[in-house]
ROTIFI-73803 format. One record per residue (C-alpha): x, y negated, z; residue in three letters. Coordinates in pm, whole numbers, padded with zeros to 5 digits, always signed. Layout:
! ROTIFI-73803
XYZALA...
This chain:
! ROTIFI-73803
+00000+00000+00000MET+00136-00339-00102GLU+00212-00590+00168LYS-00047-00868+00190ILE+00083-01221+00144GLY+00016-01520+00370LYS-00171-01847+00334LEU+00015-02157+00456TYR-00172-02481+00531ILE+00094-02745+00473VAL+00075-03112+00577ALA+00230-03354+00327THR+00317-03726+00358PRO+00033-03979+00371ILE+00258-04234+00205GLY+00627-04234+00284ASN+00780-03925+00120LEU+01025-03887+00409GLU+00737-03792+00640ASP+00754-03421+00572ILE+00903-03155+00796THR+01201-02935+00713LEU+00976-02635+00767ARG+00720-02767+00517ALA+00990-02814+00253LEU+01119-02462+00312ARG+00771-02312+00283VAL+00692-02505-00035LEU+01014-02369-00187LYS+00958-02010-00077GLU+00590-01952-00158VAL+00480-01815-00494ASP+00240-02100-00565MET+00110-02428-00423VAL-00265-02488-00438ALA-00330-02862-00454CYS-00601-03121-00522GLU-00417-03282-00814ASP-00112-03117-00968THR+00017-03454-01091ARG+00023-03597-00738VAL+00175-03286-00580THR+00429-03246-00859ARG+00570-03591-00772LYS+00636-03469-00418LEU+00778-03136-00534LEU+01002-03303-00793ASN+01128-03549-00532HIS+01262-03255-00331TYR+01365-03047-00635ASN+01102-02782-00566ILE+01005-02583-00874GLU+00720-02377-00726THR+00416-02336-00951GLN+00130-02575-00868ALA-00234-02475-00924ILE-00555-02673-00871VAL-00766-02620-00562TYR-01008-02886-00432HIS-01356-02928-00283GLN-01521-02860-00620HIS-01323-02545-00697THR-01561-02268-00800LYS-01594-01941-00613ASP-01428-01738-00888ASP-01114-01955-00867LYS-01107-01917-00488ILE-01144-01540-00530LYS-00854-01541-00775LYS-00630-01715-00518ILE-00736-01467-00250ILE-00667-01176-00488ASP-00316-01310-00551GLU-00249-01312-00177ILE-00394-00964-00134LEU-00140-00826-00383VAL+00149-00980-00193GLY+00187-01340-00307LYS+00230-01623-00058ASN+00028-01939-00121VAL+00062-02288+00029ALA-00235-02525+00037VAL-00174-02900+00029VAL-00386-03208-00030THR-00288-03529-00208ASP-00187-03668+00131ALA-00199-03557+00492GLY-00320-03240+00658THR-00558-03007+00470PRO-00888-02958+00646GLY-00896-03308+00799VAL-01157-03474+00574SER-00997-03283+00288ASP-01063-02948+00119PRO-00913-02638+00271GLY-01172-02485+00500ASN-01345-02266+00237ILE-01022-02102+00126LEU-00915-02056+00488VAL-01250-01894+00571ALA-01214-01655+00276GLU-00860-01571+00382ALA-00974-01492+00737ILE-01257-01276+00601ALA-00997-01077+00407ASN-00767-01035+00709ASN-00505-01264+00556ILE-00272-01439+00800VAL-00325-01817+00789VAL-00037-02029+00920LEU-00050-02404+00993PRO+00255-02611+00895ILE+00181-02936+01083PRO+00288-03282+00985GLY+00154-03619+00876ALA-00206-03725+00940SER-00364-04069+00921ALA-00578-03970+01220LEU-00279-03888+01441ALA-00091-04193+01313SER-00356-04447+01415ILE-00403-04276+01753ILE-00031-04304+01821SER-00029-04684+01779VAL-00376-04760+01916ALA-00254-04868+02259GLY-00582-04763+02423ILE-00692-04453+02612ASP-00737-04186+02343MET-00767-03879+02565GLN-01118-03848+02424GLN-01243-03969+02088PHE-01491-03887+01813THR-01381-03838+01452PHE-01635-03803+01173LEU-01429-03851+00857GLY-01567-04069+00578PHE-01909-04235+00628PRO-02190-04130+00391PRO-02219-04349+00081HIS-02595-04398+00098LYS-02825-04151+00274LYS-02739-04134+00642GLY-02508-04437+00635ARG-02709-04643+00883GLU-02754-04345+01115THR-02378-04284+01101TYR-02296-04639+01211PHE-02563-04638+01480LYS-02376-04340+01621LYS-02053-04543+01603VAL-02217-04838+01780SER-02336-04640+02082VAL-02033-04416+02126SER-01890-04446+02477GLU-01550-04318+02363ILE-01334-04443+02073PRO-01480-04354+01734PHE-01245-04299+01440ILE-01336-04284+01073TYR-01172-04306+00733TYR-01274-04571+00481GLU-01217-04666+00119SER-01135-05020+00002PRO-01463-05028-00192HIS-01679-04995+00118ARG-01469-05110+00413VAL-01612-05465+00433ILE-01970-05363+00360LYS-01961-05099+00631ASN-01797-05327+00887LEU-02073-05580+00818GLU-02334-05309+00869LEU-02167-05209+01197LEU-02167-05574+01306LYS-02539-05605+01235THR-02618-05286+01426ILE-02400-05385+01723VAL-02567-05726+01744GLU-02907-05558+01782THR-02788-05340+02072GLN-02742-05426+02438ASN-02373-05394+02516PHE-02373-05583+02843ALA-02182-05294+03000SER-01879-05355+02776LEU-01602-05569+02929PRO-01609-05813+02639GLN-01972-05756+02545GLY-01871-05639+02198GLU-01707-05362+02003LYS-01341-05391+01907LYS-01156-05263+01605ILE-00811-05117+01537ILE-00775-05089+01162LEU-00482-04914+00996GLY-00419-04990+00630ARG-00171-04816+00401GLU-00008-04643+00699LEU+00355-04536+00639THR+00361-04716+00303LYS+00542-05034+00202MET+00253-05265+00292PHE+00130-05082+00602GLU-00059-05297+00848GLU-00256-05260+01170VAL-00526-05523+01229VAL-00675-05560+01577ARG-00966-05765+01710GLY-01341-05765+01749ASN-01557-05701+01442ILE-01592-06072+01360ASN-01217-06130+01384GLU-01138-05837+01154VAL-01399-05950+00900LEU-01261-06305+00913GLU-00908-06174+00859TYR-01005-05997+00537PHE-01219-06291+00424ALA-00901-06501+00448GLU-00687-06224+00292ASN-00903-06061+00023PRO-00596-05929-00161SER-00539-05692+00132LYS-00864-05505+00076ILE-00688-05221-00098LYS-00538-04885-00016GLY-00653-04631+00242GLU-00808-04733+00575PHE-00843-04554+00907VAL-01053-04737+01166ILE-01092-04706+01543VAL-01402-04859+01700VAL-01410-04889+02079TYR
């Protein structure tokens, strides 16, 4: 009986290409293939470190037959690494379906930890983060108001990811919802924001203040409404 391969869940940089572990680089070199969201994005990382491993497409829209094919490759002895375009697979990124299939087939799944926008913003928050809620990206339409009502009443820090296309609109919605609530119990009577933008990249920035102050900052600096955002509301 052939030896079954392994599935590695590998964290990759969220911006700065130096933010990758030695172990991750070794695994990416040693596996038989790398399953990634976009081969063009992943190939840039692999080329940077002179890694010639084959890259195949695997993302949230990958069909069941493609997932089965990856599982079949592992079952006949091949080792596969899963990466996303940036960060840790499974944290608001695809990965869970393939992992579930691997577990169902008694395949060993190994985490190779590393960069994460979530962990990065927590590390520089400067507030008590022993408890927090993380709900990934807000819904685009249906459920959006319910999502931000949940943010507004959370008694512990609430963290979410945001795109540049919706960051201002959603902060304005949060402001409206907060203003209709009774937050007399809060020390400052209002919710505060820690907003990380383009973390680890050339123009990384952390903006802090209440909702009005953050909105005013971007109204005065509209050119900075770009890149990836991770937001803490507390």
